N, CA and C of each residue as an Amber inpcrd file, in Angstrom:
protein
   546
   0.8370000  -1.1930000   0.0000000   0.0000000   0.0000000   0.0000000
   0.8820000   1.2570000   0.0000000   0.5450000   2.1840000  -0.8560000
   1.3250000   3.4090000  -0.9800000   0.9980000   4.3750000   0.1560000
   2.0370000   4.9410000   0.7250000   1.8880000   5.9670000   1.7590000
   2.7860000   7.1380000   1.3780000   2.5070000   8.2870000   1.9610000
   3.2990000   9.4810000   1.6890000   4.4420000   9.5970000   2.6940000
   5.6430000   9.9010000   2.1760000   6.8250000  10.1010000   3.0030000
   7.4620000  11.4320000   2.6270000   8.1720000  12.0210000   3.5660000
   8.8980000  13.2620000   3.3110000  10.3730000  12.9070000   3.1650000
  10.9800000  13.4170000   2.0930000  12.3900000  13.1590000   1.8230000
  13.1390000  14.4780000   1.8560000  14.2240000  14.5090000   2.6170000
  15.0620000  15.7070000   2.6650000  16.0610000  15.6310000   1.5120000
  16.1560000  16.7240000   0.7580000  17.0790000  16.7970000  -0.3760000
  17.9350000  18.0460000  -0.2380000  18.9780000  18.1190000  -1.0410000
  19.8340000  19.3010000  -1.0000000  19.0110000  20.5100000  -1.4240000
  19.1020000  21.5700000  -0.6400000  18.3440000  22.7820000  -0.9410000
  18.7640000  23.3140000  -2.3040000  17.8180000  23.8150000  -3.0540000
  17.9410000  24.3170000  -4.4320000  18.0750000  23.1890000  -5.4630000
  18.1010000  21.9210000  -5.0340000  18.1910000  20.7990000  -5.9660000
  16.8840000  20.0020000  -6.0410000  15.8100000  20.5700000  -5.4940000
  14.5430000  19.8470000  -5.4250000  14.0500000  19.4150000  -6.8100000
  14.1090000  20.3150000  -7.7870000  13.6240000  19.9860000  -9.1360000
  14.4780000  18.8950000  -9.7830000  15.7990000  18.9800000  -9.6060000
  16.7000000  17.9660000 -10.1810000  16.4280000  16.5950000  -9.5760000
  16.2400000  16.5440000  -8.2660000  15.9890000  15.2680000  -7.5900000
  14.6450000  14.7050000  -8.0360000  13.6260000  15.5550000  -8.1230000
  12.3020000  15.1010000  -8.5810000  12.4050000  14.5190000  -9.9790000
  13.1060000  15.2290000 -10.8520000  13.2690000  14.7670000 -12.2340000
  14.0020000  13.4270000 -12.2730000  15.0720000  13.2970000 -11.4860000
  15.8450000  12.0460000 -11.4550000  14.9850000  10.8890000 -10.9440000
  14.2360000  11.1280000  -9.8730000  13.3710000  10.0740000  -9.3260000
  12.3000000   9.6620000 -10.3350000  11.7020000  10.6390000 -11.0150000
  10.6660000  10.3450000 -12.0100000  11.2270000   9.5960000 -13.2170000
  12.3570000  10.0800000 -13.7460000  12.9040000   9.5040000 -14.9740000
  13.4960000   8.1130000 -14.7700000  14.0960000   7.8640000 -13.6300000
  14.7510000   6.5780000 -13.3900000  13.7890000   5.5040000 -12.8710000
  12.5850000   5.9110000 -12.5300000  11.6020000   4.9820000 -11.9550000
  11.3470000   3.7750000 -12.8620000  11.1330000   4.0180000 -14.1560000
  10.8810000   2.9290000 -15.1060000  12.1200000   2.0460000 -15.2720000
  13.2670000   2.6830000 -15.4850000  14.5060000   1.9390000 -15.7190000
  14.8740000   1.0200000 -14.5650000  14.6100000   1.4610000 -13.3470000
  15.0020000   0.6970000 -12.1550000  13.8850000  -0.2270000 -11.6700000
  12.7680000  -0.2600000 -12.3950000  11.6740000  -1.1450000 -12.0220000
  10.9350000  -0.7010000 -10.7670000  10.8450000   0.5960000 -10.5540000
  10.2110000   1.1330000  -9.3410000   8.8070000   1.6830000  -9.5930000
   8.2790000   1.4860000 -10.7880000   6.9820000   2.0580000 -11.1410000
   5.8680000   1.6030000 -10.2050000   5.8920000   0.3350000  -9.8120000
   4.8490000  -0.1730000  -8.9130000   5.0300000   0.3070000  -7.4850000
   6.2870000   0.5830000  -7.0960000   6.5730000   0.9590000  -5.7110000
   6.4650000   2.4580000  -5.4580000   6.8380000   3.2630000  -6.4490000
   6.8030000   4.7220000  -6.2780000   5.7400000   5.2890000  -7.2170000
   4.6680000   5.7760000  -6.6270000   3.5330000   6.2620000  -7.4100000
   3.6840000   7.7230000  -7.8110000   4.1810000   8.5710000  -6.8870000
   4.2060000  10.0080000  -7.1700000   5.3480000  10.6830000  -6.4290000
   5.9410000  11.6880000  -7.0850000   6.9620000  12.5420000  -6.4660000
   6.4210000  13.9630000  -6.5640000   6.2750000  14.6210000  -5.4130000
   5.6200000  15.9250000  -5.3740000   6.5480000  16.9900000  -4.8040000
   6.7080000  18.0660000  -5.5630000   7.4740000  19.2300000  -5.1160000
   6.4710000  20.3270000  -4.7800000   6.2660000  20.6210000  -3.4910000
   5.2840000  21.6370000  -3.0950000   5.7550000  23.0460000  -3.4700000
   5.0210000  23.6750000  -4.4030000   5.3580000  25.0350000  -4.8520000
   4.1000000  25.8920000  -4.8750000   4.3190000  27.2020000  -4.9220000
   3.2200000  28.1420000  -5.1330000   3.7070000  29.2090000  -6.1040000
   2.7880000  29.8240000  -6.8080000   3.1270000  30.9190000  -7.7090000
   3.0190000  32.2250000  -6.9370000   4.1010000  33.0190000  -7.0080000
   4.1570000  34.2660000  -6.2650000   4.3480000  35.4030000  -7.2570000
   3.5240000  36.4330000  -7.1140000   3.6400000  37.6200000  -7.9410000
   4.5790000  38.5990000  -7.2560000   5.6170000  39.0070000  -7.9750000
   6.5240000  39.9970000  -7.4120000   6.7880000  41.0760000  -8.4460000
   7.1290000  42.2380000  -7.9690000   7.4010000  43.3610000  -8.8470000
   8.8450000  43.7620000  -8.6600000   9.5640000  43.8350000  -9.7690000
  10.9610000  44.2340000  -9.7310000  11.1830000  45.2560000 -10.8360000
  11.6820000  46.4160000 -10.4650000  11.9280000  47.5100000 -11.4160000
  10.6840000  47.8510000 -12.2180000   9.5490000  47.8660000 -11.5220000
   8.2940000  48.2570000 -12.1500000   7.6440000  47.1830000 -12.9910000
   8.2690000  46.0250000 -13.1450000   7.7160000  44.9380000 -13.9510000
   7.1600000  43.8520000 -13.0370000   5.9130000  43.4780000 -13.2610000
   5.3080000  42.4190000 -12.4620000   5.5420000  41.0910000 -13.1640000
   5.9470000  40.0830000 -12.3820000   6.1190000  38.7510000 -12.9490000
   5.7360000  37.7200000 -11.8920000   5.3990000  36.5400000 -12.3700000
   5.0140000  35.4530000 -11.4860000   6.1490000  34.4370000 -11.4560000
   6.5880000  34.1000000 -10.2600000   7.6770000  33.1340000 -10.1040000
   7.2070000  31.9830000  -9.2150000   7.8230000  30.8130000  -9.4210000
   7.5260000  29.6620000  -8.5680000   8.3500000  29.7690000  -7.2970000
   7.7180000  29.5080000  -6.1780000   8.4140000  29.5380000  -4.8910000
   8.2090000  28.1890000  -4.2100000   9.2880000  27.5900000  -3.7690000
   9.1930000  26.3070000  -3.0650000   8.6200000  26.5580000  -1.6770000
   7.5750000  25.8170000  -1.3390000   6.9490000  25.9810000  -0.0270000
   7.8060000  25.3780000   1.0750000   8.4620000  24.2690000   0.7830000
   9.3240000  23.6060000   1.7580000  10.6940000  23.4140000   1.1440000
  11.5290000  24.4410000   1.1460000  12.8680000  24.2920000   0.5540000
  13.6090000  23.1230000   1.2070000  14.1490000  22.2570000   0.3640000
  14.9190000  21.1220000   0.8540000  14.1020000  19.8640000   1.1100000
  12.8260000  19.8430000   0.6740000  11.9960000  18.6590000   0.9300000
  11.1230000  18.3170000  -0.2710000  10.8990000  17.0160000  -0.4650000
   9.9700000  16.4940000  -1.4600000   9.0220000  15.5320000  -0.7530000
   7.8540000  15.3140000  -1.3480000   6.9130000  14.3130000  -0.8550000
   6.9080000  13.1460000  -1.8380000   6.9540000  11.9230000  -1.3160000
   6.9150000  10.7310000  -2.1630000   5.7630000   9.8460000  -1.7370000
   4.9380000   9.4420000  -2.6990000   3.8820000   8.4670000  -2.4310000
   4.4280000   7.1330000  -2.9140000   4.6840000   6.2440000  -1.9500000
   5.3720000   5.0100000  -2.3000000   5.0660000   3.8900000  -1.3170000
   5.3940000   2.6750000  -1.7430000   5.3930000   1.5300000  -0.8490000
   6.8310000   1.3690000  -0.3910000   7.0420000   1.4190000   0.8890000
   8.4000000   1.3660000   1.4260000   8.8700000  -0.0770000   1.5500000
   9.8500000  -0.4360000   0.7170000  10.5220000  -1.7340000   0.7860000
  12.0100000  -1.4470000   0.8410000  12.8040000  -2.4730000   1.0520000
  14.2620000  -2.2750000   1.0480000  14.7260000  -1.7210000  -0.2970000
  14.1570000  -2.2460000  -1.3860000  14.5540000  -1.8010000  -2.7250000
  14.1610000  -0.3440000  -2.9820000  12.9050000   0.0050000  -2.6600000
  12.4580000   1.3820000  -2.9240000  13.2180000   2.3580000  -2.0290000
  13.4910000   1.9370000  -0.7990000  14.2390000   2.7830000   0.1420000
  15.6380000   3.0460000  -0.4170000  16.3120000   1.9930000  -0.8940000
  17.6560000   2.1390000  -1.4660000  17.6250000   3.0000000  -2.7320000
  16.6200000   2.7880000  -3.5750000  16.4930000   3.5710000  -4.8110000
  16.4330000   5.0740000  -4.5010000  15.5870000   5.4380000  -3.5510000
  15.4420000   6.8530000  -3.1970000  16.7160000   7.3670000  -2.5450000
  17.2440000   6.6270000  -1.5710000  18.4440000   7.0620000  -0.8380000
  19.6600000   7.2340000  -1.7530000  19.7530000   6.4150000  -2.8070000
  20.9140000   6.4690000  -3.7000000  20.7450000   7.4480000  -4.8540000
  19.6460000   8.1700000  -4.8970000  19.4350000   9.1880000  -5.9240000
  20.2570000  10.4210000  -5.5580000  21.0010000  10.9470000  -6.5340000
  21.8470000  12.1250000  -6.2990000  21.0120000  13.2770000  -5.7600000
  21.4810000  13.8950000  -4.6690000  20.8000000  15.0360000  -4.0760000
  19.9120000  14.6910000  -2.8960000  19.5960000  13.3990000  -2.7110000
  18.7690000  12.9870000  -1.5830000  19.6490000  12.8850000  -0.3450000
  19.2000000  13.4940000   0.7450000  19.9390000  13.4330000   2.0060000
  19.4200000  12.2620000   2.8380000  18.1190000  12.2290000   3.0990000
  17.5520000  11.1490000   3.9040000  16.0370000  11.2690000   3.9440000
  15.4000000  10.2210000   4.3920000  13.9730000  10.2750000   4.6760000
  13.7870000  10.9790000   6.0090000  12.6790000  11.6690000   6.1700000
  12.3460000  12.2120000   7.4780000  12.0150000  11.0210000   8.3710000
  12.6610000  10.9430000   9.4830000  12.4910000   9.7920000  10.3570000
  13.7440000   8.9260000  10.3720000  14.7000000   9.2380000   9.4610000
  15.9920000   8.5480000   9.4670000  15.9320000   7.0910000   9.0860000
  16.5230000   6.2190000   9.9260000  16.6270000   4.7810000   9.6380000
  15.2730000   4.1250000   9.4340000  14.2820000   4.5620000  10.2030000
  12.9360000   4.0070000  10.0550000  12.0050000   5.1430000   9.6550000
  11.9020000   5.4090000   8.3330000  11.0500000   6.5150000   7.8730000
   9.6110000   6.3640000   8.3540000   9.0340000   7.5000000   8.7240000
   7.6620000   7.5170000   9.2180000   6.7530000   8.1050000   8.1420000
   5.7130000   7.3690000   7.8020000   4.7580000   7.8650000   6.8070000
   3.9100000   8.9600000   7.4270000   3.4680000   9.8850000   6.5850000
   2.5510000  10.9220000   7.0370000   1.1800000  10.2930000   7.3050000
   0.4520000  10.8670000   8.2330000  -0.9020000  10.3680000   8.5070000
  -1.8320000  10.8320000   7.3860000  -2.9620000  10.1660000   7.2400000
  -3.9460000  10.5540000   6.2260000  -4.3980000  11.9920000   6.4260000
  -4.5730000  12.3750000   7.6890000  -4.9960000  13.7420000   7.9960000
  -3.9500000  14.7470000   7.4920000  -2.6590000  14.4870000   7.7980000
  -1.5760000  15.3920000   7.3510000  -1.5500000  15.4920000   5.8340000
  -1.6660000  14.3580000   5.1660000  -1.6390000  14.3380000   3.6970000
  -2.8000000  15.1350000   3.1310000  -3.9990000  14.9190000   3.6640000
  -5.1790000  15.6490000   3.1760000  -5.0170000  17.1530000   3.3530000
  -4.4940000  17.5730000   4.5080000  -4.2770000  19.0010000   4.7640000
  -3.2500000  19.5890000   3.7920000  -2.1580000  18.8750000   3.5770000
  -1.0970000  19.3440000   2.6780000  -1.6290000  19.4530000   1.2530000
  -2.2940000  18.4040000   0.7740000  -2.8090000  18.4100000  -0.5990000
  -3.8750000  19.4780000  -0.8000000  -4.7230000  19.6880000   0.2060000
  -5.7540000  20.7340000   0.1260000  -5.0940000  22.1130000   0.0480000
  -4.0790000  22.3230000   0.8780000  -3.3370000  23.5870000   0.8830000
  -2.6630000  23.8280000  -0.4680000  -2.0450000  22.7950000  -1.0330000
  -1.3800000  22.9250000  -2.3360000  -2.3790000  23.2350000  -3.4380000
  -3.5380000  22.5960000  -3.3760000  -4.5820000  22.8340000  -4.3740000
  -5.0710000  24.2800000  -4.3000000  -5.2420000  24.8110000  -3.0840000
  -5.6600000  26.2030000  -2.9040000  -4.6150000  27.1550000  -3.4780000
  -3.3560000  26.8720000  -3.2220000  -2.2690000  27.7330000  -3.6880000
  -2.1210000  27.6750000  -5.2020000  -2.4620000  26.5300000  -5.7980000
  -2.3560000  26.3680000  -7.2430000  -3.3590000  27.2570000  -7.9730000
  -4.5250000  27.4550000  -7.3400000  -5.6030000  28.2130000  -7.9700000
  -5.3750000  29.7160000  -7.9780000  -4.5100000  30.1880000  -7.1060000
  -4.3400000  31.6380000  -7.0320000  -2.8550000  31.9910000  -7.0100000
  -2.5900000  33.2240000  -7.3730000  -1.2300000  33.7500000  -7.3310000
  -1.1050000  34.5800000  -6.0630000  -0.1090000  34.2710000  -5.2490000
   0.1050000  34.9730000  -3.9930000   0.9190000  36.2420000  -4.2450000
   0.5360000  37.3250000  -3.5930000   1.3180000  38.5530000  -3.6660000
   2.5170000  38.4220000  -2.7450000   3.7040000  38.7110000  -3.2600000
   4.8980000  38.6220000  -2.4220000   4.8490000  39.6830000  -1.3290000
   4.4450000  40.8820000  -1.7050000   4.3530000  41.9750000  -0.7360000
   2.8840000  42.2480000  -0.4740000   2.5000000  42.2110000   0.7630000
   1.0950000  42.4030000   1.0980000   0.9120000  43.7050000   1.8720000
   1.3870000  44.7840000   1.3130000   1.2370000  46.0670000   1.9800000
  -0.2030000  46.5320000   1.8900000  -0.6760000  47.0870000   2.9830000
  -2.0360000  47.6130000   3.0540000  -1.9610000  49.0520000   3.5430000
  -2.9850000  49.8260000   3.2160000  -3.0680000  51.1990000   3.7050000
  -3.1130000  51.1600000   5.2330000  -2.2820000  51.9780000   5.8640000
  -2.2280000  52.0270000   7.3180000  -1.0670000  51.2370000   7.9060000
  -0.4020000  50.3940000   7.1060000   0.7510000  49.6290000   7.6020000
   1.8920000  50.5690000   7.9500000   2.6130000  50.2350000   9.0170000
   3.8210000  50.9810000   9.3920000   4.9930000  50.3770000   8.6450000
   5.7900000  51.2270000   7.9850000   6.9300000  50.7560000   7.2060000
   8.1630000  51.6090000   7.4740000   9.3010000  51.0400000   7.1440000
  10.5680000  51.7540000   7.2080000  11.0970000  51.8090000   5.7900000
  11.4920000  52.9910000   5.3520000  12.0520000  53.1540000   4.0100000
  13.5030000  52.6840000   4.0550000  13.8640000  51.7760000   3.1560000
  15.1960000  51.1600000   3.1870000  16.1040000  51.6120000   2.0540000
  15.5690000  52.4520000   1.1550000  16.3650000  52.8630000   0.0010000
  15.8660000  54.2200000  -0.4990000  16.7610000  54.9990000  -1.0390000
  16.3750000  56.2840000  -1.6150000  16.6840000  57.4540000  -0.7000000
  16.1510000  58.6080000  -1.0330000  16.4120000  59.8510000  -0.3070000
  15.9430000  59.7800000   1.1440000  14.8350000  59.0960000   1.3840000
  14.2550000  59.0590000   2.7240000  14.6180000  57.7760000   3.4980000
  15.7760000  57.2100000   3.2080000  16.2120000  55.9660000   3.8370000
  16.1770000  56.1080000   5.3690000  15.7170000  55.0680000   6.0530000
  15.5800000  54.9740000   7.5130000  14.4200000  55.7810000   8.0980000
  13.6360000  56.4590000   7.2790000  12.4410000  57.1410000   7.7770000
  11.3440000  56.1110000   7.9860000  10.5930000  56.3030000   9.0840000
   9.4340000  55.4580000   9.3610000   8.1990000  56.2120000   8.9060000
   7.2160000  55.4580000   8.4050000   6.0020000  56.1210000   7.9600000
   4.8320000  55.1720000   7.8870000   3.7280000  55.7050000   7.3940000
   2.4940000  54.9430000   7.2630000   2.0980000  54.8980000   5.7960000
   1.7550000  53.7060000   5.3150000   1.3410000  53.5360000   3.9190000
   0.0190000  54.2580000   3.7010000  -0.0250000  55.1290000   2.6600000
  -1.2510000  55.8640000   2.3550000  -1.9260000  55.3770000   1.0740000
  -1.1380000  54.8170000   0.1430000  -1.6920000  54.2810000  -1.1020000
  -0.8650000  53.0840000  -1.5230000  -1.5270000  52.0820000  -2.1490000
  -0.8370000  50.8930000  -2.6360000  -1.2880000  50.6240000  -4.0620000
  -0.3260000  50.4310000  -4.9570000  -0.6000000  50.1050000  -6.3500000
   0.0290000  48.7370000  -6.6290000  -0.7150000  47.6490000  -6.2920000
  -0.1750000  46.2900000  -6.4030000   0.2740000  45.9610000  -7.8210000
  -0.5130000  46.3910000  -8.8120000  -0.1800000  46.0390000 -10.1960000
   1.1220000  46.6850000 -10.6590000   1.4960000  47.8190000 -10.0550000
   2.7410000  48.5040000 -10.4160000   3.8630000  48.1940000  -9.4410000
   3.5170000  47.6150000  -8.2960000   4.5320000  47.3180000  -7.2900000
   5.0380000  48.5680000  -6.5940000   4.1590000  49.5520000  -6.4650000
   4.5560000  50.8260000  -5.8610000   3.5680000  51.2310000  -4.7820000
   4.0340000  52.1570000  -3.9150000   3.1710000  52.6570000  -2.8560000
   3.5980000  54.0630000  -2.4570000   2.7360000  54.7160000  -1.6730000
   3.0250000  56.0380000  -1.1190000   3.0450000  55.9230000   0.3920000
   3.9480000  56.6920000   1.0130000   4.1250000  56.6330000   2.4680000
   4.1210000  58.0470000   3.0280000   3.4530000  58.2110000   4.1770000
   3.4410000  59.4900000   4.8800000   4.5030000  59.4170000   5.9770000
   5.4950000  60.3330000   5.9110000   6.5490000  60.3690000   6.9240000
   6.5180000  61.7300000   7.6160000   7.1460000  61.8060000   8.7820000
   7.2120000  63.0550000   9.5220000   8.6270000  63.6140000   9.3970000
   8.7240000  64.8180000   8.7900000  10.0120000  65.4820000   8.6390000
   9.9320000  66.8050000   9.3900000  10.7770000  66.9560000  10.4090000
  10.7790000  68.1480000  11.2590000   9.3820000  68.4650000  11.7770000
   8.6390000  67.4170000  12.1510000   7.3210000  67.6000000  12.7410000
   6.2100000  67.8250000  11.7400000   6.5290000  67.8100000  10.4580000
   5.4980000  68.0040000   9.4250000   5.2780000  66.7110000   8.6580000
   4.0210000  66.4050000   8.4050000   3.6980000  65.2070000   7.6370000
   4.0170000  65.4630000   6.1710000   4.8160000  64.5770000   5.5760000
   5.2190000  64.7070000   4.1790000   4.9620000  63.3840000   3.4680000
   4.3500000  63.4980000   2.3100000   4.0130000  62.3030000   1.5420000
   5.1570000  61.9710000   0.5900000   5.6090000  60.7120000   0.6470000
   6.6440000  60.2180000  -0.2560000   5.9540000  59.2900000  -1.2460000
   5.9150000  59.6990000  -2.5030000   5.2070000  58.9440000  -3.5420000
   6.1530000  58.0490000  -4.3340000   5.5520000  57.0990000  -5.0220000
   6.2290000  56.2930000  -6.0350000   7.4030000  55.4720000  -5.4960000
   7.2430000  54.9280000  -4.2990000   8.2580000  54.0160000  -3.7580000
   7.9750000  52.6050000  -4.2610000   9.0070000  51.8750000  -4.6490000
   8.8260000  50.4790000  -5.0250000   8.6830000  49.6480000  -3.7540000
   7.9760000  48.5210000  -3.8640000   7.8170000  47.6310000  -2.7160000
   9.1710000  47.2680000  -2.1240000  10.1760000  47.1050000  -2.9720000
  11.4980000  46.6990000  -2.4980000  12.2160000  47.8040000  -1.7210000
  11.6860000  49.0250000  -1.7560000  12.3220000  50.1510000  -1.0580000
  11.8030000  50.3330000   0.3660000  10.8490000  49.4990000   0.7730000
  10.3090000  49.5990000   2.1280000  10.2260000  48.2210000   2.7580000
  10.2190000  48.2180000   4.0730000   9.9880000  46.9630000   4.7850000
   8.9770000  47.2200000   5.8860000   8.1450000  46.2240000   6.1260000
   7.1140000  46.3530000   7.1480000   7.7770000  46.2960000   8.5180000
   7.2950000  47.1170000   9.4360000   7.8210000  47.1030000  10.7990000
   6.6820000  46.8010000  11.7530000   7.0280000  46.1240000  12.8440000
   6.0130000  45.8940000  13.8620000   6.2720000  46.8820000  14.9910000
   5.3430000  46.9960000  15.8910000   5.4400000  47.9930000  16.9720000
   6.6480000  47.7770000  17.8610000   7.0610000  46.5030000  18.0910000
   8.2010000  46.2240000  18.9520000   9.4920000  46.7820000  18.3410000
   9.6540000  46.6100000  17.0100000  10.8740000  47.0730000  16.3490000
  10.9610000  48.6010000  16.3830000   9.8090000  49.2530000  16.3540000
   9.7850000  50.7080000  16.3180000  10.1820000  51.3080000  17.6650000
   9.8550000  50.6440000  18.7570000  10.1180000  51.2210000  20.0660000
  11.5530000  51.0110000  20.5350000  12.3450000  50.2470000  19.7940000
  13.7330000  49.9810000  20.2010000  14.6090000  51.1570000  19.9160000
């Protein structure tokens, strides 16, 4: 019976390991033992230099999910694949529970249907300007243009409220109240 297992792989090599496991499955006679190799990803919308693009982001860097029947042969096949570090659980890999698998697959399906915004700035958020003329100024977001990747921030200069327009998302970082009081 096939169960889901988590395999730790070298970070940034997830796609290569998935491809190797998929392609070698037939040659090594593992088709019946290994049903699926899953790389959990989501599509993220980011804006760089005014251009919006969608990129794939690994949800669990350094990990793959395998739906397989665990035997000595299948265990050796996976362990001996270039880039694989180990099964989660080490010497005696532990399968995920049905509940865990259902939650993970449901989450992946939800993420597949929509594109996540990399920057989720909202009007009223407290931010710190990290680049440009007003670097290190703290302010409040007054306008957000998600499609352009830009926003406007109200900062206080010599006790006067001044609006800083046309900042790129990459020029600000969100701050929480604890960081501000330090």
